[in-house]
C-alpha positions in Angstrom: 13.9 32.0 -54.5 14.8 28.4 -53.8 15.0 27.7 -57.5 17.2 30.8 -58.1 19.5 29.7 -55.2 19.9 26.2 -56.7 20.3 27.7 -60.2 23.2 29.8 -59.1 25.0 26.9 -57.5 24.4 24.7 -60.6 25.9 27.3 -62.9 29.0 27.7 -60.7 29.5 23.9 -60.6 29.3 23.8 -64.4 31.8 26.6 -64.6 34.1 25.0 -62.1 34.3 21.9 -64.3 36.6 24.0 -66.5 35.1 22.5 -69.6 33.0 25.5 -70.5 30.2 27.3 -68.7 26.5 27.2 -69.6 25.3 29.0 -72.8 23.7 32.0 -71.1 26.7 32.5 -68.8 29.4 32.6 -71.4 29.2 36.3 -71.9 29.4 37.4 -68.2 32.0 34.8 -67.4 34.3 35.9 -70.1 33.9 39.5 -68.9 34.7 38.4 -65.4 37.9 36.7 -66.6 39.0 39.8 -68.3 38.3 42.4 -65.6 39.4 41.4 -62.1 37.2 44.1 -60.5 34.1 42.6 -62.1 32.9 39.4 -60.5 31.0 36.6 -62.3 27.9 37.5 -60.3 28.1 41.3 -61.0 28.6 40.7 -64.7 25.6 38.3 -64.7 23.5 41.0 -62.8 24.4 43.7 -65.4 23.5 41.3 -68.3 20.2 40.5 -66.7 19.3 44.2 -66.3 20.0 44.6 -70.0 17.7 41.7 -70.7 15.0 43.3 -68.5 15.3 46.7 -70.2 15.0 45.0 -73.6 11.8 43.3 -72.4 10.4 46.7 -71.4 11.3 48.2 -74.8 9.9 45.3 -76.7 6.6 45.4 -74.7 6.5 49.2 -75.2 6.4 49.7 -71.4 3.4 47.5 -70.9 4.9 45.6 -68.0 3.4 43.6 -65.2 4.4 42.5 -61.7 6.5 39.7 -63.3 8.8 42.2 -64.9 9.0 44.3 -61.8 10.0 41.2 -59.7 12.8 40.3 -62.2 14.8 43.2 -60.7 15.2 41.8 -57.2 15.5 38.3 -58.5 18.4 39.4 -60.8 20.2 41.0 -57.8 19.7 37.9 -55.7 20.9 35.7 -58.6 24.1 37.7 -59.0 24.9 37.8 -55.3 24.2 34.0 -55.0 26.5 33.3 -57.9 29.3 35.1 -56.2 28.6 33.4 -52.9 28.6 30.0 -54.7 31.9 30.9 -56.3 33.3 31.8 -52.9 32.0 28.5 -51.3 33.5 26.4 -54.1 36.8 28.2 -54.2 38.5 25.0 -53.1 37.1 23.1 -56.1 39.6 23.2 -58.9 39.6 19.8 -60.7 42.6 19.2 -62.9 42.1 16.0 -64.8 39.3 15.3 -67.3 37.2 12.9 -65.3 36.8 15.0 -62.1 36.0 18.0 -64.4 33.4 15.9 -66.2 31.8 14.7 -63.0 31.7 18.3 -61.7 30.1 19.4 -64.9 27.4 16.7 -64.9 26.5 17.3 -61.2 26.2 21.0 -62.1 23.9 20.2 -65.0 21.6 18.1 -62.7 21.5 20.9 -60.0 20.9 23.6 -62.6 18.0 21.6 -64.2 16.5 21.1 -60.7 16.8 24.8 -60.0 15.2 25.8 -63.3 12.3 23.4 -62.7 11.7 24.7 -59.2 12.0 28.3 -60.3 9.7 28.0 -63.4 7.0 25.6 -62.2 5.2 27.9 -59.8 4.8 30.5 -62.6 5.5 33.4 -60.3 8.6 35.0 -61.8 11.5 34.1 -64.0 15.1 35.5 -64.3 15.5 38.0 -67.2 17.4 35.4 -69.3 14.3 33.3 -69.6 12.0 36.4 -69.6 13.6 37.9 -72.7 13.1 34.7 -74.6 9.4 34.6 -73.5 9.0 38.2 -74.5 10.6 37.8 -78.0 8.5 34.7 -78.7 5.4 36.6 -77.7 6.1 39.8 -79.6 7.4 38.1 -82.7 4.8 35.3 -82.5 7.5 32.7 -82.7 7.8 29.3 -80.9 9.5 29.6 -77.5 11.8 26.7 -78.4 13.0 28.3 -81.6 13.7 31.6 -79.9 15.6 29.8 -77.1 17.9 28.0 -79.6 18.6 31.3 -81.5 19.1 33.1 -78.2 21.6 30.5 -76.9 23.5 30.6 -80.2 23.8 34.4 -80.0 25.0 34.3 -76.4 27.7 31.7 -77.1 28.7 33.6 -80.3 29.0 36.8 -78.3 31.1 35.0 -75.6 33.4 33.6 -78.3 33.8 37.0 -79.9 34.7 38.7 -76.6 37.0 35.9 -75.7 38.9 36.3 -79.0 39.0 40.1 -78.6 40.2 39.9 -75.0 42.5 36.9 -75.0 43.1 35.9 -78.7 41.9 32.5 -77.4 38.7 30.7 -76.5 38.0 30.8 -72.7 34.9 29.8 -70.8 33.4 28.0 -73.8 34.0 24.4 -74.7 32.8 20.8 -74.4 31.0 21.6 -71.2 28.9 24.3 -73.0 27.8 21.8 -75.5 27.0 19.1 -72.9 25.0 21.5 -70.7 23.1 22.6 -73.8 22.2 19.0 -74.7 21.4 17.8 -71.2 19.9 20.5 -69.1 16.7 20.9 -71.1 16.0 17.2 -71.0 16.8 17.1 -67.3 14.4 20.0 -66.7 11.6 17.9 -68.4 12.5 15.0 -66.1 12.2 17.1 -62.9 9.0 18.9 -64.2 7.2 15.6 -64.6 8.0 14.7 -60.9 7.4 18.2 -59.5 4.0 18.6 -61.2 2.3 16.3 -58.7 4.0 18.1 -55.8 2.7 21.5 -56.9 -0.8 20.1 -57.6 -1.0 18.9 -54.0 0.4 22.2 -52.7 -2.1 24.3 -54.6 -5.1 21.9 -54.3 
């Protein structure tokens, strides 16, 4: 839950940089921009429920406790995104440099949150769960599925943005930067947290 909490704040900071949100958040963010009664957190929650249902279908209902726990985690994640958006309401950088700094801080925080969330191997958010499930069912490398999945998410966000606004919104340089940096930062934090978890579970 600590990882999920940190995750949500990192995603919001990346989004607040106004250079483009993270890959997996492009679709719900564009939806939240179009419909004022649908918050960023609510759109993210609905998207994650769709991912959870897809996992269940792909596994032919052979689910375990990890899949069951994804439901409350998804709810918490959506609520925490909205809380983070509310807390950072004052943060609206205008010039490029403050936007870039906000984005980079968001990338660091998101990477830390992902590492804390995944390392205990307890439960993952559906966005990660669906990638694991597809790689397992299709017998494909996780990294390959992840790349394809991110491309599909960004493409869907672009398509909706064009349909809704005849313009590109929520996707940009920040989306590319987060795609390039977050994975490497997760590896950095994983290497340092591994010793901590080994001591905790020894």
